[in-house]
Each structure stands twice: as structure tokens, then as C-alpha cells.
Steps between C-alpha positions, in 0.01 A plus 500: 500500500640840405522793740224680308276195527568475871417868550176459303406196707573681826296800388214273394498325839529827692215660304289185538554502876433876524178455304387210720578701813310804369205276416497363855507851649226616265279198574533569872426873464201443271351231722536728800344793314208283385447381856472857626209582270142439608357229269158665529638851445442737211582404141842671503599293805377183331726577203798543733417172671461308172818645347691430819390137506564447130842665512597295805400178324682586176814609686495186714464278192780689324731459798433125501578474127820700543605289799442160341811293454356335190569671175189693409433558132635848418181601319287401800737680735485814286119492494476454878745781578334734250159424653642581842654823374173613346293403806737695727474812285120479490483443875733793570267728305202382707692538827607853399134602518445343844586689817779338697610263223797696364755258649322201342497680163875559536563131576296406192708734283820355645380153406407613149849650465664174615285307251604738221867456589467123509322495164792695355734214594285262293562697179 
């Protein structure tokens, strides 16, 4: 293996780990945010709750895919990470409009950024 290949492999693994870690943090933050919202509250609170739950589930699934020791098909991996990236961006926009959810929106954007960086290593 050449030095360039080793550097690319190390970067790939580092970005994969960073993405998985960001997904875990985002899943936790979104689940917490969803749990703070009254399920019988107004429509805008229901949207926050649903986005929080969905984002937590997608991030959790993405973290599991990234953490698997088995070789995951690159196309499937790309689709999962892109789905996570998009869900995080959508959730951040919803959280931006909800009082007290700025930190959760920031965590979602951090996860989307980590997903974007990991996707770049697949190119």
C-alpha cells in the first residue's frame, strides 16, 4: 500500500467515525427534544416532535450502518448517509422555528456537515 493510499484510508476511517459520532449525538439531541414536546400540543409542536423522532431514528440507523464491521455496499452507504444529511437539515430548519431548540438545530447541522464530509471521501 502506498503512502497516499494509507492517508486516504486513514481519512476515510476518520471521517466515517466522525460521521457516526455526529449521528449518535444528533439522535440523542433529537430524541430529547421530541420528548420535551407535548404530544397533544399545537400543530407546530407536533411537527417538532415528529421531526425529532424521525431524525433520531434516521441518525441511529446511519450510525449503525457506519459502525458495522461488514462491508456495506458503497451505493447503499451513500444513500443512507445522504438521507441522514437531508433529514438533519430539514430538522434543523424546523427546530430553528421552535423556542428553546437552537442547540438541537446546531447539533443537526453538525451532523449534516459530518455526513457531507464523509460523502466527499466516497468520491
